[in-house]
Each structure stands twice: as structure tokens, then as C-alpha cells.
NUDRENPA-474237 format. One record per residue (C-alpha): residue number from 1; residue in three letters; z, y, x. Coordinates in steps of 0.001 Angstrom, whole numbers, plus 524288, in hexadecimal, padded with zeros to 5 digits. Layout:
<atoms>
{atom NUM; "ALA"; {Z; Y; X}}
...
</atoms>
This chain:
<atoms>
{atom 1; "MET"; {D75C1; 52512; F6E5F}}
{atom 2; "ARG"; {D7FB8; 523BF; F634B}}
{atom 3; "MET"; {D8745; 51718; F6253}}
{atom 4; "LEU"; {D91C7; 5132E; F5893}}
{atom 5; "ILE"; {D9CD5; 509AC; F5BAA}}
{atom 6; "ALA"; {DA7CE; 503FE; F536F}}
{atom 7; "SER"; {DB153; 4F918; F56A5}}
{atom 8; "GLU"; {DBD1A; 4F400; F4F44}}
{atom 9; "PRO"; {DC66E; 4E89C; F5188}}
{atom 10; "GLY"; {DC6A5; 4DDBA; F479D}}
{atom 11; "ARG"; {DD525; 4E02B; F455D}}
{atom 12; "PRO"; {DDCC2; 4ECA0; F481F}}
{atom 13; "ASP"; {DE77E; 4E506; F4F22}}
{atom 14; "ARG"; {DDE2F; 4DEDE; F5911}}
{atom 15; "ASP"; {DD683; 4E440; F6488}}
{atom 16; "ASN"; {DC831; 4E6E9; F6270}}
{atom 17; "GLU"; {DC159; 4DCF1; F6B1A}}
{atom 18; "ASP"; {DB41F; 4E394; F6988}}
{atom 19; "PHE"; {DAEF6; 4EDF4; F72D4}}
{atom 20; "ALA"; {DA3D3; 4F770; F7061}}
{atom 21; "ALA"; {D9DE5; 5023B; F7883}}
{atom 22; "ALA"; {D91BC; 50A76; F79E5}}
{atom 23; "ALA"; {D8B8D; 512CB; F8463}}
{atom 24; "PRO"; {D7E58; 5199C; F84B7}}
{atom 25; "GLY"; {D7470; 50EE2; F8248}}
{atom 26; "LEU"; {D7EAC; 5041C; F81EF}}
{atom 27; "LEU"; {D8641; 4FD46; F76F5}}
{atom 28; "LEU"; {D903C; 4F264; F7833}}
{atom 29; "VAL"; {D98F7; 4E9A4; F6FDE}}
{atom 30; "VAL"; {DA225; 4DF80; F75BC}}
{atom 31; "ASP"; {DA95A; 4D687; F6C4A}}
{atom 32; "GLY"; {DB502; 4CFC1; F7268}}
{atom 33; "ALA"; {DB721; 4C1D0; F6DCB}}
{atom 34; "GLY"; {DC51C; 4C1B8; F68EA}}
{atom 35; "SER"; {DCD3A; 4B545; F68D6}}
{atom 36; "PRO"; {DD811; 4B180; F5F78}}
{atom 37; "ALA"; {DE627; 4B148; F640D}}
{atom 38; "GLY"; {DE9B6; 4A545; F6BD5}}
{atom 39; "VAL"; {DDCAC; 4A389; F72D4}}
{atom 40; "GLU"; {DDDDD; 4A472; F8196}}
{atom 41; "SER"; {DD417; 4AC9B; F893C}}
{atom 42; "GLY"; {DD88D; 4AB9C; F9757}}
{atom 43; "CYS"; {DD816; 4BA81; F97A2}}
{atom 44; "VAL"; {DE2E6; 4C4A3; F975B}}
{atom 45; "HIS"; {DD9AA; 4CE7B; F9112}}
{atom 46; "SER"; {DD608; 4D017; F82DA}}
{atom 47; "VAL"; {DC8A1; 4CE65; F7CD1}}
{atom 48; "ALA"; {DC8AA; 4DD0A; F7A13}}
{atom 49; "TRP"; {DCACB; 4DF7C; F88A4}}
{atom 50; "TYR"; {DBF3B; 4D6D6; F8BD5}}
{atom 51; "ALA"; {DB63A; 4DD43; F81E3}}
{atom 52; "ARG"; {DB9B3; 4EB15; F8642}}
{atom 53; "ASN"; {DB7F5; 4E847; F94B3}}
{atom 54; "LEU"; {DAB69; 4E099; F9316}}
{atom 55; "GLY"; {DA612; 4EB32; F8A30}}
{atom 56; "GLY"; {DA954; 4F646; F9369}}
{atom 57; "LEU"; {DA3A2; 4EF6A; F9F2D}}
{atom 58; "LEU"; {D9786; 4EB54; F97AA}}
{atom 59; "LEU"; {D9522; 4F928; F92EA}}
{atom 60; "ALA"; {D9575; 4FDC9; FA100}}
{atom 61; "ALA"; {D8D18; 4F2A7; FA640}}
{atom 62; "ALA"; {D82B0; 4F409; F9BC3}}
{atom 63; "THR"; {D8031; 5024E; F9F11}}
{atom 64; "ASP"; {D794D; 4FD9C; FAB6F}}
{atom 65; "LYS"; {D6BB4; 4FB00; FA639}}
{atom 66; "ARG"; {D6744; 4F45D; FB2A7}}
{atom 67; "HIS"; {D6DE4; 4E816; FAD6C}}
{atom 68; "GLY"; {D6BE1; 4E04B; FA10E}}
{atom 69; "LEU"; {D763C; 4DFE7; F9679}}
{atom 70; "ASP"; {D7945; 4D1BA; F9991}}
{atom 71; "GLU"; {D7B9E; 4D564; FA7C6}}
{atom 72; "ALA"; {D8495; 4E067; FA368}}
{atom 73; "LEU"; {D8C5F; 4D6E4; F9B09}}
{atom 74; "ALA"; {D8D74; 4CCCD; FA5F4}}
{atom 75; "VAL"; {D926D; 4D718; FAF78}}
{atom 76; "SER"; {D9C2C; 4DC15; FA575}}
{atom 77; "ILE"; {DA19A; 4CE66; FA30A}}
{atom 78; "GLU"; {DA33A; 4CCAB; FB1C0}}
{atom 79; "ARG"; {DAA6A; 4D9A8; FB2AD}}
{atom 80; "VAL"; {DB3CF; 4D638; FA7B3}}
{atom 81; "ASN"; {DB645; 4C92A; FAE5F}}
{atom 82; "ALA"; {DBA11; 4D082; FBABC}}
{atom 83; "MET"; {DC3A7; 4D8DA; FB309}}
{atom 84; "HIS"; {DCC16; 4CD53; FAEDB}}
{atom 85; "ALA"; {DC8D4; 4C1AD; FB77F}}
{atom 86; "ALA"; {DD58F; 4C38E; FBEFC}}
{atom 87; "THR"; {DDDFB; 4C2E9; FB2C2}}
{atom 88; "CYS"; {DD696; 4B9D3; FA9A2}}
{atom 89; "ASP"; {DD06E; 4AC4D; FA971}}
{atom 90; "LEU"; {DC20C; 4AF58; FA7CF}}
{atom 91; "ARG"; {DBEFD; 4A0D7; FA6EF}}
{atom 92; "HIS"; {DC6D7; 49F74; F9A79}}
{atom 93; "PRO"; {DBDE6; 49C35; F8EDB}}
{atom 94; "GLY"; {DC546; 4A5ED; F8664}}
{atom 95; "SER"; {DC319; 4B1D8; F8F21}}
{atom 96; "PRO"; {DC098; 4BE44; F873C}}
{atom 97; "SER"; {DB289; 4BFBE; F82F5}}
{atom 98; "ALA"; {DA9BE; 4C8B6; F7B29}}
{atom 99; "THR"; {D9C86; 4CA05; F74B4}}
{atom 100; "VAL"; {D938D; 4D51F; F788A}}
{atom 101; "ALA"; {D88E0; 4DD97; F7289}}
{atom 102; "LEU"; {D8270; 4E78C; F7B79}}
{atom 103; "ALA"; {D76C3; 4F0A2; F79F7}}
{atom 104; "ARG"; {D709C; 4F9D6; F83E5}}
{atom 105; "VAL"; {D6550; 5035D; F83AA}}
{atom 106; "HIS"; {D5C0A; 50171; F8F1F}}
{atom 107; "ASP"; {D4DD5; 50589; F90D7}}
{atom 108; "GLU"; {D4BCA; 508CB; F826D}}
{atom 109; "ARG"; {D511B; 4FB9E; F7E4C}}
{atom 110; "LEU"; {D5E20; 4F6EB; F7904}}
{atom 111; "GLU"; {D6309; 4EB7E; F8117}}
{atom 112; "HIS"; {D6D32; 4E297; F7B0D}}
{atom 113; "LEU"; {D769B; 4D7C3; F7E9B}}
{atom 114; "VAL"; {D7E79; 4CF97; F7503}}
{atom 115; "LEU"; {D8800; 4C4FD; F7926}}
{atom 116; "SER"; {D8E2C; 4BC94; F6E8B}}
{atom 117; "ASP"; {D905E; 4C149; F60A6}}
{atom 118; "SER"; {D9054; 4D001; F61B4}}
{atom 119; "VAL"; {D8493; 4D579; F5A6A}}
{atom 120; "LEU"; {D79F7; 4DF3C; F5DF9}}
{atom 121; "VAL"; {D716E; 4E480; F52F7}}
{atom 122; "LEU"; {D64DB; 4EBE6; F5591}}
{atom 123; "ASP"; {D607C; 4F47B; F4A65}}
{atom 124; "ARG"; {D519D; 4F3EA; F4A5C}}
{atom 125; "PRO"; {D4D04; 4FB95; F3E70}}
{atom 126; "ASP"; {D3F37; 4F600; F3F04}}
{atom 127; "GLN"; {D4350; 4E7BC; F40A3}}
{atom 128; "GLY"; {D5113; 4E5D6; F3B97}}
{atom 129; "PRO"; {D5D32; 4E3C2; F43D5}}
{atom 130; "ALA"; {D5DD1; 4DA8D; F4F6B}}
{atom 131; "VAL"; {D6B16; 4D3E6; F5074}}
{atom 132; "ILE"; {D6F19; 4CE62; F5DA6}}
{atom 133; "THR"; {D7AF4; 4C5A2; F5EFF}}
{atom 134; "ASP"; {D7DFB; 4B950; F66A7}}
{atom 135; "GLY"; {D802D; 4AE23; F5D23}}
{atom 136; "ARG"; {D8515; 4A3D8; F66A3}}
{atom 137; "LEU"; {D9372; 4A625; F637F}}
{atom 138; "ALA"; {D90A7; 4A4B3; F54F1}}
{atom 139; "GLU"; {D8972; 497FB; F57BA}}
{atom 140; "VAL"; {D9533; 49274; F5EF2}}
{atom 141; "VAL"; {D9E80; 496DA; F543A}}
{atom 142; "ALA"; {D95D1; 4907B; F49FE}}
{atom 143; "ARG"; {D969E; 48397; F5157}}
{atom 144; "LEU"; {DA568; 48488; F51D7}}
{atom 145; "ASP"; {DA7C1; 4899F; F4423}}
{atom 146; "GLU"; {DAFCB; 481F5; F3A76}}
{atom 147; "PRO"; {DAD37; 482B7; F2BCA}}
{atom 148; "ASP"; {DBBB0; 483F4; F28AC}}
{atom 149; "ARG"; {DBF34; 48E78; F32A3}}
{atom 150; "PRO"; {DCB06; 49695; F2E6F}}
{atom 151; "SER"; {DC998; 4A491; F2993}}
{atom 152; "PRO"; {DCC55; 4B012; F32C4}}
{atom 153; "GLY"; {DD98F; 4B338; F2CE2}}
{atom 154; "ASP"; {DE5A7; 4B3E8; F354F}}
{atom 155; "SER"; {DE90C; 4A5A9; F3302}}
{atom 156; "ASP"; {DEDAA; 49CAE; F3DD6}}
{atom 157; "GLU"; {DE27D; 49390; F3A41}}
{atom 158; "HIS"; {DD862; 49E08; F3CD5}}
{atom 159; "ALA"; {DDEDA; 4A1D2; F49A4}}
{atom 160; "ARG"; {DDE58; 493A7; F4E1E}}
{atom 161; "PHE"; {DD00D; 492DA; F4A2F}}
{atom 162; "LEU"; {DCCAA; 49F0C; F5204}}
{atom 163; "ARG"; {DD3AE; 49A1C; F5E24}}
{atom 164; "SER"; {DCC8A; 48D30; F5D25}}
{atom 165; "ARG"; {DBF7B; 493F0; F5B22}}
{atom 166; "VAL"; {DC132; 49CDD; F6705}}
{atom 167; "GLU"; {DC4DF; 49131; F6F6C}}
{atom 168; "GLN"; {DB8E2; 489BE; F6AA0}}
{atom 169; "LEU"; {DAFDB; 49537; F6D4A}}
{atom 170; "ALA"; {DB4EC; 49678; F7B34}}
{atom 171; "SER"; {DADDC; 489FA; F7EF8}}
{atom 172; "PHE"; {DA0E3; 48FD5; F7A6D}}
{atom 173; "ARG"; {DA29C; 49D6E; F8001}}
{atom 174; "ASN"; {D9962; 4A14B; F8B04}}
{atom 175; "GLN"; {D93CF; 493A2; F8B93}}
{atom 176; "PRO"; {D85D5; 48EA8; F89EB}}
{atom 177; "GLY"; {D8455; 48A26; F7BF8}}
{atom 178; "GLY"; {D8F97; 492D9; F77C7}}
{atom 179; "PHE"; {D9068; 4A18F; F76E3}}
{atom 180; "TRP"; {D9183; 4ACAF; F8091}}
{atom 181; "VAL"; {D9AA1; 4B86D; F8122}}
{atom 182; "ALA"; {D9F1A; 4C23B; F8B3C}}
{atom 183; "SER"; {DAB3E; 4BCAD; F91C1}}
{atom 184; "THR"; {DACBA; 4B836; F9FD2}}
{atom 185; "LYS"; {D9F0C; 4B2CD; FA28C}}
{atom 186; "PRO"; {D952B; 4BD31; FA6AA}}
{atom 187; "GLU"; {D8A36; 4B37B; FA42E}}
{atom 188; "ALA"; {D8CD7; 4B4CD; F958C}}
{atom 189; "ALA"; {D8575; 4C1C0; F9656}}
{atom 190; "SER"; {D78C1; 4BA79; F98D7}}
{atom 191; "GLU"; {D7A90; 4B382; F8BCD}}
{atom 192; "ALA"; {D7AA6; 4C03E; F841A}}
{atom 193; "LEU"; {D6F7A; 4C3C5; F7B03}}
{atom 194; "THR"; {D67C3; 4CEF5; F8111}}
{atom 195; "GLY"; {D5B8A; 4D68C; F7DC0}}
{atom 196; "SER"; {D5606; 4E416; F7B7E}}
{atom 197; "THR"; {D4FA6; 4EBE8; F7095}}
{atom 198; "PRO"; {D4722; 4F81C; F7141}}
{atom 199; "LEU"; {D4E94; 50435; F6CF6}}
{atom 200; "MET"; {D4274; 50896; F65AC}}
{atom 201; "GLY"; {D43CA; 50339; F57F1}}
{atom 202; "LEU"; {D5254; 5002C; F5970}}
{atom 203; "GLY"; {D5A5F; 50759; F4F3E}}
{atom 204; "ALA"; {D6824; 503C3; F536B}}
{atom 205; "VAL"; {D7057; 4F983; F5A3F}}
{atom 206; "ALA"; {D7D83; 4F3ED; F5661}}
{atom 207; "LEU"; {D86D9; 4EBD0; F5E92}}
{atom 208; "LEU"; {D913B; 4E457; F56FE}}
{atom 209; "SER"; {D9C9F; 4DB78; F59EB}}
{atom 210; "ASP"; {D9CBE; 4CFD0; F50B6}}
{atom 211; "GLY"; {DA7BB; 4D641; F4916}}
{atom 212; "ALA"; {D9E7C; 4E15A; F458E}}
{atom 213; "SER"; {D92B3; 4D8E2; F4244}}
{atom 214; "ARG"; {D9985; 4CFD5; F38AA}}
{atom 215; "LEU"; {D957C; 4D72F; F2C5F}}
{atom 216; "VAL"; {D87D9; 4D1FC; F2F3F}}
{atom 217; "ASP"; {D88B8; 4C5A1; F374D}}
{atom 218; "ARG"; {D952F; 4BFA2; F31BA}}
{atom 219; "PHE"; {D97B9; 4C5CA; F247B}}
{atom 220; "GLY"; {D89A5; 4C7A8; F203E}}
{atom 221; "LEU"; {D8D15; 4D41C; F18F9}}
{atom 222; "MET"; {D8206; 4DC17; F1EA8}}
{atom 223; "THR"; {D75A7; 4DB02; F26AE}}
{atom 224; "TRP"; {D730F; 4E036; F3451}}
{atom 225; "PRO"; {D6B45; 4EBA2; F2EB3}}
{atom 226; "ASP"; {D7706; 4EEA0; F25F6}}
{atom 227; "LEU"; {D7FF9; 4EEA1; F31D3}}
{atom 228; "LEU"; {D76E6; 4F791; F3967}}
{atom 229; "ALA"; {D7633; 500C7; F2DD7}}
{atom 230; "ILE"; {D850F; 501DC; F2D70}}
{atom 231; "LEU"; {D85B0; 5047C; F3BF7}}
{atom 232; "GLY"; {D7AF6; 50EA4; F3B21}}
{atom 233; "LYS"; {D809D; 515CA; F2F70}}
{atom 234; "ASP"; {D8F63; 5148E; F30C1}}
{atom 235; "GLY"; {D91A8; 50F14; F3E6A}}
{atom 236; "PRO"; {D9936; 503A7; F442A}}
{atom 237; "ASP"; {DA62F; 5079A; F3DF3}}
{atom 238; "GLU"; {DA07A; 5054F; F307C}}
{atom 239; "LEU"; {D9B41; 4F7F9; F3464}}
{atom 240; "ILE"; {DA8BA; 4F3DE; F390F}}
{atom 241; "ALA"; {DAF33; 4F960; F2CCF}}
{atom 242; "ARG"; {DA62B; 4F148; F2438}}
{atom 243; "THR"; {DA8F4; 4E558; F2C7C}}
{atom 244; "ARG"; {DB799; 4E71D; F2AA5}}
{atom 245; "GLU"; {DB5B2; 4E8DE; F1C0C}}
{atom 246; "ALA"; {DAE34; 4DC0A; F1B1B}}
{atom 247; "GLU"; {DB831; 4D4CD; F2378}}
{atom 248; "SER"; {DC33F; 4D997; F1AAF}}
{atom 249; "THR"; {DBD0A; 4D2F8; F0EED}}
{atom 250; "ASP"; {DBDA0; 4C5B0; F15C4}}
{atom 251; "PRO"; {DC9F2; 4C5BC; F1E44}}
{atom 252; "ASP"; {DCB13; 4B6DF; F1E7E}}
{atom 253; "GLY"; {DBCF9; 4B407; F21EF}}
{atom 254; "ALA"; {DBA33; 4AC89; F1574}}
{atom 255; "ARG"; {DAD2E; 4B352; F131A}}
{atom 256; "TRP"; {DA968; 4B58E; F2144}}
{atom 257; "PRO"; {DAFB3; 4AB6F; F2A50}}
{atom 258; "ARG"; {DB2D2; 4B1C2; F375C}}
{atom 259; "GLY"; {DBC48; 4B0D4; F42A0}}
{atom 260; "LYS"; {DC1F6; 4BE72; F40C6}}
{atom 261; "ALA"; {DC420; 4C50C; F33BE}}
{atom 262; "SER"; {DC10C; 4D211; F3A70}}
{atom 263; "ASP"; {DBAF5; 4D2A6; F47DA}}
{atom 264; "ASP"; {DB9EA; 4DDCD; F5198}}
{atom 265; "ALA"; {DADDA; 4E569; F4D76}}
{atom 266; "THR"; {DA58A; 4EE03; F564A}}
{atom 267; "ALA"; {D9870; 4F4A0; F5434}}
{atom 268; "VAL"; {D9027; 4FD66; F5CE6}}
{atom 269; "TYR"; {D8468; 50435; F56C8}}
{atom 270; "TRP"; {D798E; 50C73; F5C99}}
{atom 271; "ALA"; {D6EF3; 512AD; F5453}}
{atom 272; "VAL"; {D63E2; 51264; F5E40}}
{atom 273; "GLN"; {D5ADD; 51AF4; F563B}}
{atom 274; "GLY"; {D65D6; 522CA; F4FED}}
</atoms>
């Protein structure tokens, strides 16, 4: 089983808040939800700390095939809670959080779990790709969006906008009618999108943080088959390089409005039939 992984921070002077890992029959991407400076979290730990610890624990929990992927995620959230409950306010609405994409081979099928806006793409040569992502965060953002939002430059105005947006989103996070992420509530795992696909007829699978999927779903510069072709031919590093090239042509977000000019980008790729 040959798997390819690449991950790169959005800026070289900031921690990478994504986490990716693979084990035999298991692929994982965790995308930590970073917050702008000045937003309180009630936690002494960084988002990168949360993503790494959740990812490591989830990788271990998901190897036990007696339990579903949602159960593995719930247990992992509980275990991270135990690691910092004594030092941090886990009731704080700004506690570190992350999105998750997870895939596991079991009984000749590929099981999957996706929570929030990470993306899982199934390459099905006979049918076209199946794209699995949780759109509830995007729906909340669309309700909150303002037509005159500032560009993602380093301006004070944009920084104020981001702080306000994060504070607004906190009231919708892990709430009915809002959106769900991995944070301090194990019950969020039951809100994840789950399913399974026969390995027979599956060409490849890709797991992407939203920073690595934006050439398709935000910039519209390629299709999902195009993205899979890049991953299959040149690997995840090439996908991220092309993403950075596109971002550099629009540093102020005039063409593609977005919160971050360059986001952490992570891709895991497995050619099932390769």
C-alpha cells in the first residue's frame, strides 16, 4: 500500500495547523481552525497542538476495526479533553477545534468520515469522482457574509473583520442549526458524514484540507478529475505548488475573496489500484 502525503503552512513564519498521517489501510487529515490574533480561546495550547494530538489519538483509535470511525473520533476528542482539562477552560466557545477527514479499509470496503470542510475525493474511473465534504460551515458563513468585506491583506480593517467573524461563528459552532467540528464535545462525532465504498472499482482516494482543495472549490481553476490527475501523476507536492502559484496572483483576494491569502495546505493520496 503506497500512500503520498504533503503538508505546508500557509506562511513560513507561522505554525502549520494541519496534521496528516497514514498507516496500513488508514488515511487521515486534521485541519486545525486557526484564529486571528486577539481572539481568546480559554486554552493555553495552540491550534497546532490540538490538531497534532487529536490526529495522533485518532490514528491510534481508528486502527481498532471493532468500532466505527465516528466512535473512534468521539473517543479521541474525549482523550484530548483529558489532556488539558486541568489547565484550560473547555467550556469556552473559542476552544481550539479542527475539521477531520478519515478513511479506513475494512472488509474490502473503504469506510470514510468527514467532519466540517475537509474534503474526501473518491476516484471512480467508471462513474466519475465522488466528493464528500460537510457544507454546514459554508452555509453559516454565507448567512453571515457581508458584500463589502475587506480583502485578506494585512490591514487593520481585515484583522478586525476576522476577529468579528470568528466571534460570530462561535455561537453557531457545535450547535443544532449551525455547524460541527472536533473540539471539546465528543457528540460532534455523531454529526460527521460517514459511509463506505467497495474497493473494487475504486481507483484512488484523496483527503484534502480546505487549503489544498481551493483550486477547485474556491478558485474554480480546475475540476476534481483534474486534481486527481495531478495527484496521480505528480503527487501532493505538485498540487500544493500550483495552489501557491494561484494564490500569488491574487494576494489581496480581489479575484477570489477568502479569509486567508494562503492557507495551510495538506493532501493525502492513495492509488488503490496502483
